[in-house]
N, C-alpha and C positions, 0 to 999 in steps of 0.2 A: 590577364583577361580583365577587361573593363567590367565593373559591376553595373547592375541595373540601376535605373532611376527610381527614386522613392516616389510612391504615389499614395493618395489618400486611401485609408482602409475602408473596404467594403466587405462585410461579413460573407455575402453570397459568393465572393470569389475564392473562399477558402474552405469549402465543404468537402473537398476530396479527402479520403482517408489519410493521405500523407501529412495533412495539416492537423490531424486530431491530437497528436502529442502536444502541439503548441496551444491548442484550445484548452487542453488539460492544464498546462502550465499557467495560462492566463486565468483559468478558473481558480487555481490555487492562490495566485497573487491577489485575485479579487477577494477571496475569502480572508486572506491574511490582512487585507486592508481594514477589516472589521475589528481586528484585535487592538488592544491598547498599545501605545507606543513602546513601552518598556518590554512588552511581550514580543513585539516585532524585532526589537534589538536583540533580545535573547535568541529568538529563532534564527535571525540572520547570522549570529555568531556560530550557532550549531551548523547551519548550512555552509558557512565558510570553512569549518573544520572538515566537513565532508568533501568539499571541493579540493582542499589540500590533500586529503588522503588519496583521492582519485586522480591527482595531477602531479605525478612524480617529475615530469619534464618541466612543468611550470615551477615546481619547487626548486629545481636545479637552477633555473634562471634567477629566481629570487636569491638563492644562496650566493651566486656569483656577484650579483649587483650589491648585495649587502656587504660582502667581503671587500669589494672595491671601494665602497663609499664609507664604510666604518671599519677600517683596518685596526683602529685603536681598541675596538670592542672585542670581548672574548667570544668564542663560539657560542657559549650559552646565552650571552646578551643578544647576539645576532639572531639566534634561534627564537628568542622571545619576541623580537621584532617581527620575524617571519610569521610565527604563529598568529600574532595579533593582526598582521596585515591580511592574512587569509580570512580571519574573522570579520575584519572590516570590509573585505570584498563581498562576503556573504551578506552583510548588513546592507551594503550598497545595492545589491540586486533586489532585496526585499523593499528597500526604500522606494523603488519604482512604484510600488502599490500606493504609497503615500502621495507621490507626485501625480498619479493618475486619478485617484478616487477620493482623496481626502478633501474636505471643504477648506476654503481659504481661512476661515476662522480657526479651524482645528490646526492648520499648519502654522498660523501666526503665533499660536501659543507656545511654539517650540523655538522660535528664532529671535535672536538679538543681533542687530546690525550695528557694527562699530566703525565709524569713519565715513558715514554717508555724506558728511559735510564736504569731504574732499571731491566727491563726484559732483555735488551741487555747485561747488566753486568753479570747477572746470566748465560745466555746462553753462553757468551764468556768464562766463567769459567768452562764450560763443565757440568753444572748442568741443570736439567729440571726445568720447571716453572709450578707451580700450582697456578692458579689465584683464590684466595679465595674471594668469593663473597656471596651474600645472594639473597633471592627471592624478588628482587625489580621488580616493574612493568616494568622497562626499560631493563630487562634481555635479551629479545629476540632481540630488536633493538641494544642493546649494543654489543651483540655477533656478529651480522652482521656487525656493524661498525668496530669492532676490526679486522675482517677478511680482511678489505680493506688494512691493512698495515702489518699484520702478520698472519701466519696460526694459526688455533685454532681447538682443539677437545673438544667435550662436551658429557656428558651423557644425556640421555633423558628418559622420562617415556612414555610408550605407552598410547594412548588415547582410550577411550571406543568406540568411533565412528570409525569404521574401515576405512571408506573413508577419514575422516579428518586425522586420524593417518597416513595413507599411503601418503597423499598429503603433510602433514607437514614433515614427514620423508624424502621424496624425495627432497623437497625444501631445508631443512637443509643440506642434503648431497651435494647440489650444491655449497655451500660456505664454509662448514666445512671440515677440513682435515679428521676428523673421526666423525661420528655420532654414538655414542656407547650406546647400551642398558644398563640400570642400572645393569643388571645381568652379564654383561661382563666386570668385573673389570680388568681382565688380559689384555684385549685390551687397556684399558686406561693406565695401568702401562707400557705397551710396548711403547705407544705413548710418555709418559713422558720421558722414557729413551732415546727415539729418539729425544728429545729436542723439541717436539711439545707443545707449550703453551696449558694448559688444564684448561678449565672452571670448577670450583668446588664450589658447594653451599651446605654446610652441615646443613643449618639452618631450617630443617623441623623435624617434629616428626616421628621418625622411631622406633616404639615399638618392632619390630622384630630384631633390630640390637643391638649390644653391646653398651650400653650407660653409661655415667657418668653424674652426676648432677653438673652443673656449672652455675654461675650467667649470666643472659642475661636480660638486661633492668631491673635489680633489682629483677628478679624472678629466683629461682632455676629451671633450665631448663634441661631436658634430652637432652644430646648432644652426638652424635656418637663419639666413640673413634677411628673409622677407619681412621680419618684424620691423627693421629699420625703414624699409621702403613703405610699409603700411603706414607707419607714423608720419613719414615724410609726405606721402601722397594725400593723406587725409587731414593733416594738421592736428591729429588727435593726440591726446595725452595718454601715456601708459601708466595705469594705476594698478599696483599689486592688489590682488583679490584672492582671498582664501576662506573657503567655508570649512569651519572646524566642527567636528563631531565631539560633543562634550564627553569626557571620559566617564562621568557619573551617570550617563544615559538619560540626561534630562532635556536634551535638545541640541541646538546648534548656535554657534557664533559665526557671523560673517564678518571677516576682517577686511577693511579697505584702507590702504595707505596712500599718502600723498603721491603725486606723479613722480616717475623717475626724472632725475635732474639731468639736463643737457642730453635729452634723448629725442630724436636721434642725434648722434654726435658727428656723423660723417665718417666714422671708423667702425666698420662692421664687427670687428673683433671686440672692440671696446663695448659696443652695444650688446653683443651676445653675452659678454661677461657680466654686464649689468643685469640682463634678463635672468641668466642662470643664477646669479647671486640672490636675486629676489625670490626665486622659486626655492632655492636651497635653504634660505632662512626658514621658510615654513616647513620644509621637509625635516629639518633638524628639530624643530619644535615638536612635531608629531610624526615621527618616521613610520609608525605603524599605519598611518592613514594614507600613505603614498602608494601608488600602483607600481610595485616592484617587479611584477611579472612581465613587464615589457622589456624587450632587448634594447634598452636605451643606448648602450655603448657598442652596438654592432658595427657601425661605420668607424673605422680606426684611421688615425693619421698614417700617411705613407710610410711603409716599412715596419709598422707595428703588427704583431700577430693577432689573429682573431681571438676574441674573448670567449665567445660562446661555442660549445661543441656542435 
């Protein structure tokens, strides 16, 4: 079933009692936004532990993914990553309060951007910038922090809850240059050609898209080939982009690397391998900050059995 179209938030549209739980959630987030940063990080970790306890099916997906991607690690080591990943997921949900209600000065005090010169060099050459990233738990706050110094456009997926979707869409529009529906790739292409840096995360399972199989974390993984076409049609450079949540709870580092070399190459498998290797590099640096609850390996090569129950 097709999802609804995101619309601007209007409070008067959501006074029905069925929306009251969401109002309570927003009120809690608004209150948390008043707390000091380290307090929010602590509360997020506690919230993540609660999510883990209440999500046995999600835990099972994480277990399978970690076993596939880190066969060399012991069960205890993988469990440590799993527990930390749920804590980071909880932190990510509370970070939305920072994205929505913190002042720019307060946000700036938390972020350090390394590699901005790579973006500037590409833009100065007249080419667009495609920020290649993955679904890390720091993606929402990372995008918000990036907009403090440069414009950014990003694609989004509509949420099932209409009130939350409308609120999220409106908030993102307030700091993004363009908040683009996944179905509107033409708008994204226009933005890249206008030299608007573009957030791009192709590391999910898209069974209805054209895919090729390429290695990711040692597993043959269905990877969309649209990345090659996007770079080809826009002339944009693909720059690895990774927002890291500092382990000491003091803020964030946004890492930006030089453009992928010889991309697109004309070979979809080679390009997909390059993309996956770029994302894998950052996953291995901070595995606990990656979103392991997604069924990334659901689509299998012909003849291979299903991975998830």
